N, C-alpha and C positions, 0 to 999 in steps of 0.2 A: 482307060489308060491309067495305070497306077501312079502314085507319087514318085516312085523310084524311076520309072520311065521318063516321066516329065523332067526330072532332075537331070538324067542322063542326056536327054535331047537338048536341054538348055545349055549344058556344057558343050556339047558338039556344035551347037550353033554359035556359041560365043568362044571359039577356040582362043582368040587373042587373050581375053581377060582370064580364061581358064589357065592358059599357059603362063601368064604373068604370075598368077597366085602359085602355080605349081613351081615356077623357078624360084620364087622367094622362099617358099618353104623348104625346097630341096637344098638351097644354099645354107639355110639355117640348120637343118638337121645333119647335113653333110659335115658342116663345120664342128658341131658338138660331137658327132661320132668320131670325126678325125682326131679331135683333141683328146677325147677320152681314150680312144684306142692307142694313140701315140704315147700319152702319158703312162698308160699300163704297160706298154712295151718298154718304154724307157725305165720305168720302176723295176721291171723284171731284169733288164740289161744291167742296171746298176747293182741290183742284188746279186746277180751272177757274177759281176766283176768283184764285188766286195768279198764274195766267197773265195775268189782267186787272189785277193789282195795280199794274203799271207796271215801272219799272226795278228790277232787283235786282242789277245789277253796275254799279259806277262806275269810269270810267277818268279818272284825274286826273294832273296833272303831278307828277313826282317832286320832292321838296323835302327839304333837309337841316335844315329848321327845324321845330320842334315848335309846333303851333297853341296860342295863348293864349286859347282861347275855351272856354266850358263853358256848355251849355244856352242857346245863343244869345247869352250875355254875352261881350263882347270885354274881356279883361283886360290886353291888351298895349297899350303906348303907341307902339309902332314897327310900321308896315306894311312887309313885305318885298315886294319885286317878285315878281310871280307869273310863272313861266314858262309858256309855251304849248306846245300839241301841234300838230304839223302835221296838217292835216285829211286829207291824202292817206294817213297811216298807218292810218286806220280802215278803209281798203279791204282791208287784210290780214285782217281779221276774217272775211271771206267765205271765206278759205282754211283756217281751223282745222278740226280733225277733227270737232268738234261744231257746225259752222256751221248745220246744219239745225235746231238747237235755238234759234237766235237769232231772236226775233220782230221785233225792231227795234233799230236803233242810232240814237241821237239826239245829234248833236254840239251843244255850247253854246258860244258865245263871250260873255263877260261883260266889262263895263267900266262905269265911273262916267261919267255925263253929267250936265250942268246943264240943268234945265228951269226957266226964270225964275230964281228965287233958290234953288231946291231942288236937292240932289244926289240923283240916282236911279240905281239900278243898272239898266243896260240889258242885256237878254239876247237874243241872236240864236239862234233855234231852227229846227229843221226841223219845220214843222207837219204834214207827212205822218206823221213818226214820233211826234209828240205824241199822235196818236189812240190809239196803243198804249201809250206811256210815261205818259200822264196821261189815262186814260179818265174820270177824275172831273171833268175841266174842263167847265165850262158857260159859254158865252160869250153875253152880251147884245150881239148885233150879229153880226159875222162876223170870220173870221180875216183878218189883213192882207195886202195884196199888197206888191209890191216897194217901194211908197211909203207903206205903212201901218204902223200901230203898234197894239198891243193893251196895255191897262193892267190891272194887278191891281186888285182892289177898293179896297184901302187907298191904292194909288198914285193912283188916280183921285180918291179923296176928298180927300187931302192936297193934290194939285196943282190941284184944283177944275176938272177937265176932264170933258167929257161926250161922248157919241157925236157923231162928225163934227167934233169940235174939231181945229184944226190945231196940232200941237205943234212948236215950233222946237227942233231939237237940232243944235248946231254950225252948219254951212252948209246944212242940210237942213230942210224943212218936211214933217212926216209927219202924214198924216190919221189920227185915232183912229177906227178901224173898229169897235171893240168893247171892252167892259169885261168882265173875268173875274169871274164870280160868286165870292163868298168861298169859299176852299178851307181856311182854317185853317192854311196853310203859308206859307213865305217867298214863294211865288208871288204872294201878295196885294200885296206891296210892290214888285214889279218892273214894268218896262215890257218888253214882248216885241215883237220884229219878226223879219222873215226873216233867216236867218243871213248871206246875202250883204249885206243892207242894214246889219246891225250891224257886219260886218267892215269895211265902207267907212267907216262913222262913226267907228269906234274905231281905224281904220288897222291892222287885223290881218287883212289879206288872206291867205287860205290857212291861217290858224291858228285853233285853237279853245282854249277854257279848259278844258273837260272834255267827257266823252261819257257818256251813259247807255245801258245795254244791258238790254233785256227778254228773259229767257230763258225758254223753256217749261219750267216747273218740274216737271211731271208726269213727264217722261222724261229730264231733263237732270241730269247731275252737276255742280252748281254750282262745287264746288271744282276739279274737273278743267278746267272751262271757264275759270275764273280763270287757271289755270296756262297754258292754251293761248293766252289773249288776252295774257297777260304776255310770252310768247315772241314773239307776233306784233307787239306794240307795246312793244318793250323800253325805250323812252324814257319810259314812263308807268307809274304805279302803278295797279294793278287791285285792286278791293276788292269783295267780295260783301256785299250788304245782307241778312243772314241772321236778324236779331233776330225779325222778325215771322213769317217762314216757319218758323224753328226753334220758336218759341213755339207756333204753331198745331199743328204736327206732334207736338210733345211732348205737348201737351194731348190730341190725338187718340189718341196711342199709350197714354197713362195710362187714357183712357176705354175703349180697346180691352181692356186688361188687366183692368180692372174688369168689363167686360161678359162676358169669357170666364169670370171667376170666377163670376159670377152664373149664367151658363149652365151651369156645371159643377155648381153646387148645385142648380139646377132639375132637370137630368138625373138627379142622384143621388136626388132626392125621387121623381121618376117611376119610377126603378128600385125604390125601396122600396115604392111603391104596388103595382107589379106583384108583387113578392115576397110582400107581405102578403096580397094578394088571391088570388094562386095557391095560397098555403099553406092559406087558408081553403077554397078550392075543392077542394083534394086531400082535406082532412079531411071535407068534406061527401060526398065520393064514395067513402068507404071501402068501402061495400058493393058499389058498382059495380066498383071496382078488384078486390075479392076475387072477384067473379063472373068478370071477365076472366081473372084468374090461374087460376081453377078450370077454365075451359073451354079452357085450353091457351095463353092469351097469355104470352109470356115477358116478363122484366123490361124488355128493350130495347123491346118493343112498347108497354108502358105509358109508358116514358120518351118515346118518339116521339110518343105521343098528346099528352102534356102540352106537350111543346115545340112540336108542330105547332099547337096552340091558341094558344100564345104567339106563334108566328111569323106566324100569320094576322092576329091582332089588331095586332101590331106593324107589319106591312107596310101595313095600312090606316091605322093612326095616322101612319106616316111620310108617306104621300101627302096625307092631310088636314092634317097639321101643317105640311107645306111650303106648301101653298096658303093656309092660314090665316096662316102667318108672313109671306108675301109681302104679303097684305092688311094686316096690322099695321104692317109697314114702310112701306107706302105712306101709311097714315094718320099715322104718326109724322112723316114728312117734311113734312107740312103744318103741324106745329106747331113743328119744331125746325130747319127749313132753308127757304131761299128757293126751292129747287129743286122747286117744286110741280108743275112740268110733267114731272118724272121719272115714268116709268111702268115698273114692273119687268116684265120678261119671264122666261119660264121659263129658269132657269139649270140646264142639265142636270147639270154636276158637283155643284152644291149640292143639287139634287133627289135625285140618287143617293146623296150623302152623308147627307141627311136620313133617307131610307129605311133606309139601311145602319145608321145610328146607332140608329133606332128598333128595328130587328130585332135588333141586337146587344144593346141594353140589355134588350129583352124576353127574349131567349134566356138571357142571363146571369142575369137576375133570376129566371127560371123553372127554372134548372138545379138548385137545391137542392129545390124542391118536386117536381120530376120524379124525382129520385133518391129522395126520401123516399117518393113513390108506388110506385116500382118495388120498393123494399125492404119493402113491407107483406107480412106473412105472410097468405096467403089463408085459412088456417084461422081465424085471429083475426078477420079481416075478415068471414067468413061468420058468425061466432058472433053478430054484432050484428043479423043479420036476424031 
């Protein structure tokens, strides 16, 4: 009979203790796998949402004046003339090193116009880029054509205009093709039209007031892209909108650290379960070990038997724990994330890591019981028979 057969028969005979070790390791491995899989899915989900969040880089005219506004409240009594950016300068963005990370560039031209007795801010935008820059927009009606205009919800209410109303602005009459549903932002107070139409009305042909850039956050170095765009458009000030991005990423990083700490504690508990159970198993098998030694088994043979038992159980626990952890992570996504369509597939590196972790913890925890078993005096062990 080989050492492997002896180890397997010992496990079959002591199903209770083997099952207890198996359950402890499965719980530990499953918890670690579930946490790692869940965190990976959440990171991808957040990165995907950040890509849809809209503009995260702003290109504005350089100014030597400090803004006298705070929280939307204008505290200054003097309005300074705002410089403009040449629209053609935005073409240089396509030549920067990280141009592949630019999802959309949206120029804006802004100016104050009179509608009846009201002063309103008119914004000329690229409605093709708006789909990426403002994915939260919902329009009652349709986007305007060259002779159309779109009103924010508050602007439409204050001006008393509805769909298909003709709005006179300077020497043009624009048809209101739609009303923007409330967004909770400054967009609610603006009138929007195509950039060419706004440039003609405001007499700013070929000029823009600012530009918004949506960068793919999952793979892009925002700070480096700001530097590259600044070099490409030297006459403008380029800024990154990082508060939301950094806030979400910092929260995720803190949660990761906490999760790793919990995983470490659970793995430690699993190791202690293996240690205590294997110690009890060795004490119960004093007579058996004495017989092995008496018939010629050496210390290393006894050590190999104990470690082989632990290795077999640990390997099975690693496989079952990995599969159970994937299922737990899938269930957790339904409660903590909107990415309910995410289906976890077999991640070979993670699977191998889970099995290796289970086997390592099992062998390390069984090392002392194995040494203790090999050090037993066969004469003392046989006296108990």
